[in-house]
C-alpha positions in Angstrom: 330.9 222.8 -60.6 332.3 221.9 -63.9 331.2 222.7 -67.6 328.8 220.0 -67.7 327.3 221.4 -64.3 327.1 224.9 -65.6 325.4 223.8 -68.7 322.7 221.7 -66.9 322.0 224.8 -64.5 321.3 226.8 -67.6 319.2 224.3 -69.0 317.1 224.2 -65.5 316.9 227.8 -65.8 315.5 228.0 -69.0 312.8 225.3 -68.2 311.7 227.4 -65.1 311.6 230.5 -67.1 309.4 228.6 -69.8 307.1 227.3 -67.1 306.6 230.9 -65.4 306.2 232.0 -68.9 303.1 229.8 -69.6 301.7 230.4 -66.3 302.0 234.3 -66.9 301.3 234.7 -70.4 300.3 238.5 -70.1 303.9 239.2 -69.5 305.1 237.0 -72.5 302.9 238.9 -74.7 303.4 242.6 -72.9 307.2 242.2 -73.5 306.5 241.1 -77.3 303.9 243.9 -78.0 306.8 246.5 -76.9 309.3 245.1 -78.8 307.6 244.7 -81.6 306.6 248.3 -82.1 310.4 249.4 -81.5 310.9 246.5 -84.5 308.6 248.1 -86.7 309.6 251.7 -85.9 313.0 250.8 -87.1 311.8 249.2 -90.4 309.6 252.4 -91.1 312.6 254.7 -90.7 314.6 252.4 -92.9 311.9 252.6 -95.5 311.7 256.5 -95.0 315.6 256.5 -95.8 315.4 254.5 -99.0 312.7 256.3 -100.5 314.6 259.2 -101.0 317.9 257.4 -102.1 319.1 254.3 -104.0 322.2 253.8 -102.0 324.2 254.7 -98.9 328.1 254.6 -98.8 327.9 252.1 -101.7 325.5 249.8 -100.0 322.3 249.4 -101.9 318.8 248.7 -100.6 319.4 244.8 -100.2 322.4 245.1 -98.2 321.3 247.9 -95.7 317.9 245.7 -95.2 320.3 242.8 -94.7 322.4 244.7 -92.3 319.2 245.8 -90.0 318.2 242.2 -90.2 321.5 241.4 -89.0 321.5 243.8 -86.1 318.1 243.2 -85.2 318.8 239.4 -84.9 321.8 239.9 -82.7 320.2 242.6 -80.4 316.9 240.0 -80.2 318.9 237.0 -79.2 320.5 239.5 -76.8 317.0 240.5 -75.3 315.8 237.0 -75.3 318.8 235.6 -73.4 320.8 237.9 -71.3 319.9 241.4 -71.5 317.5 241.3 -68.6 320.0 239.6 -66.4 323.0 241.7 -67.2 321.4 245.1 -66.9 320.7 244.1 -63.3 324.3 243.8 -62.2 324.8 247.4 -60.9 322.0 247.3 -58.6 323.0 243.8 -57.5 326.5 245.0 -56.7 325.4 248.5 -55.0 322.6 246.7 -52.9 324.7 243.7 -51.6 322.5 241.2 -53.3 325.4 240.0 -55.3 326.2 238.1 -52.0 323.4 235.5 -52.8 325.2 234.8 -56.2 328.8 234.4 -54.9 327.5 231.8 -52.5 325.9 229.6 -55.2 327.9 226.7 -56.6 327.6 228.0 -60.1 329.6 231.0 -61.4 328.2 234.3 -60.5 328.7 235.9 -63.8 326.7 232.9 -65.6 323.8 233.1 -63.1 323.6 236.9 -63.1 323.4 236.9 -67.1 320.9 234.1 -67.8 318.5 234.5 -64.7 316.1 236.6 -66.5 315.5 235.0 -70.0 312.8 236.8 -71.7 311.0 234.4 -74.1 308.8 237.5 -74.9 311.7 238.8 -77.4 312.1 235.5 -79.2 309.6 236.2 -81.6 311.7 239.2 -82.8 314.4 236.8 -83.7 311.8 235.0 -86.1 311.0 238.6 -87.3 314.5 239.5 -88.1 315.2 236.2 -89.8 312.5 237.2 -92.0 314.1 240.4 -92.8 317.1 238.5 -93.8 315.3 236.2 -96.1 313.4 239.2 -97.6 316.8 240.9 -98.2 318.4 237.9 -99.5 315.7 237.6 -102.2 316.4 240.6 -103.7 320.3 239.9 -104.1 321.9 238.4 -107.1 324.4 236.1 -104.9 324.4 232.7 -105.2 323.7 231.3 -101.6 325.8 228.5 -100.7 325.7 226.2 -97.5 329.2 227.8 -96.3 327.9 231.2 -96.7 325.1 230.5 -94.4 327.2 228.6 -91.8 329.9 231.2 -92.1 327.4 233.8 -91.4 325.7 231.8 -88.5 329.0 231.5 -86.8 330.0 235.3 -87.2 326.7 236.3 -85.7 327.4 234.2 -82.5 330.9 235.5 -82.6 329.4 239.2 -82.5 326.8 238.3 -80.1 329.7 237.5 -77.7 331.2 240.7 -78.5 327.7 242.3 -77.7 327.6 240.4 -74.4 331.1 241.4 -73.6 330.5 245.2 -74.0 327.3 244.9 -71.8 329.2 243.0 -69.2 332.2 245.4 -69.1 330.0 248.6 -68.8 328.3 247.3 -65.7 331.3 245.7 -64.3 332.3 249.3 -63.7 329.7 249.7 -60.9 332.4 247.4 -58.8 334.4 250.8 -58.7 332.3 253.8 -58.8 329.1 254.5 -57.0 327.1 255.6 -60.1 327.2 254.1 -63.5 324.1 254.9 -65.0 325.2 257.7 -67.5 327.7 254.9 -69.1 324.5 252.7 -69.6 322.2 255.7 -71.1 325.5 256.4 -73.4 325.6 252.8 -74.4 321.7 252.9 -75.4 322.3 255.9 -77.8 325.5 254.4 -79.3 323.8 251.1 -80.0 320.9 253.0 -81.7 323.2 254.8 -84.0 325.2 251.8 -85.2 321.9 249.8 -85.7 321.0 252.4 -88.5 324.5 253.1 -90.0 327.0 250.4 -91.2 330.6 250.4 -89.7 332.1 251.0 -93.0 330.7 254.4 -93.1 332.5 255.4 -90.2 335.6 257.9 -90.6 338.3 259.3 -88.4 337.7 259.5 -84.7 334.2 257.6 -85.1 335.8 254.6 -86.7 338.4 254.2 -83.8 335.6 254.6 -81.5 333.2 252.1 -83.1 335.8 249.8 -84.3 338.0 249.6 -81.3 337.2 251.0 -78.0 333.4 250.6 -78.2 333.1 248.3 -81.2 329.3 248.4 -81.8 330.3 249.3 -85.4 331.6 245.9 -86.4 328.8 243.9 -84.7 326.4 243.7 -87.8 328.7 245.0 -90.6 331.3 242.0 -90.4 328.4 239.1 -90.9 326.9 241.5 -93.6 330.2 241.9 -95.3 330.8 238.2 -95.2 327.5 237.0 -96.5 327.9 239.9 -99.6 331.3 238.7 -100.0 332.9 242.0 -99.5 334.8 241.0 -96.3 338.7 240.5 -96.5 340.7 238.1 -94.3 342.3 241.1 -92.5 338.8 242.4 -91.7 337.8 238.7 -90.4 341.0 238.7 -88.4 340.7 241.8 -86.9 337.0 241.1 -85.8 337.9 237.8 -84.2 341.1 239.6 -82.6 338.6 242.2 -80.8 336.3 239.7 -79.7 339.1 237.7 -78.0 340.6 240.9 -76.4 337.2 241.9 -75.1 336.2 238.5 -73.7 339.8 238.6 -71.7 339.4 242.1 -70.6 335.7 241.6 -69.5 336.4 238.3 -67.5 339.7 239.9 -66.1 337.7 243.0 -65.1 334.9 240.9 -63.6 337.2 238.9 -61.3 339.1 242.2 -60.4 335.8 243.7 -59.3 334.6 240.4 -57.4 338.0 240.8 -55.3 337.2 244.4 -54.6 333.5 244.1 -53.8 332.3 244.8 -50.4 329.8 242.3 -49.3 326.8 243.5 -47.8 327.6 241.7 -44.4 331.0 242.9 -44.1 
C-alpha cells in the first residue's frame, strides 16, 4: 500500500473512532476527567513553586509557564493520537496478536500506533494552548507569524521524537520477555522532564536527557525558539537527534519483525 493508501487508512481509523466515541460518550468524558485532574495537579504544582521564587535557572515565571504549556501540548497530542496504541505493542508481541497486524496490507507499526486514538484527551490540547496564550500575554516579546510557525514546526518535530522514544522502548519486547521496568522508568523520567527545563540539567543528567533519552529537549527547544534564546547549533542538534532516533527506531522495529516468532510457528 502506497503513501496515499496509508493516509486514507488513518482517515478511516479516525472516522471509526469518532463514531465509536459518539456512541459511547461516557468513555470520552471519563478519559477527559482523568487527564484533566492530572493537568490541574501539574498547574497547582507550578503555582506552588513560583509562589516561593521569581525565577529558576534564569527562566522567569512566564518562560516556565510557556515551557509547561509546551510539554503539556506535546503530551496531550501524544495521548490523543498514538499513546494508547503504542503501549499495547509489548502485549501484542508476547501474546502473538501481532500476527493479525502483519497480515494486513497497511504497515504494522502504523496500524498499531494509531488504532486507539483517544479523543477524550483532545480537550487537553486546547487547555495547553490556553496556557501558552496566557504565558505569552505576560511576555514583552513582539510576536510574529514566523515565530508562531517556527514554534509549530518544532512542536511537531519534538512530537516525532516523543513517538520515536515510545516505540523504541517497546520494540525491546521483541528481544526480551519482560520490558515493563523500562516502561515504568519512562513514566518517571517524563514526569521529571515535564517539571524541569533541559537547560537546568548538568553533567550526567545532561547527557542522559539530551542524548540517550532526550526528554530534556522536547519542550525546551520550542520554548527557547519562541523566547528567542535558541542558537543555530542547538536547533541543528535537536534536528539531528530526531533524525537519528527515527532511523534507530525504524531499524530496530524492522529487526524485531525479522526475529518475531509468530504464534502459529
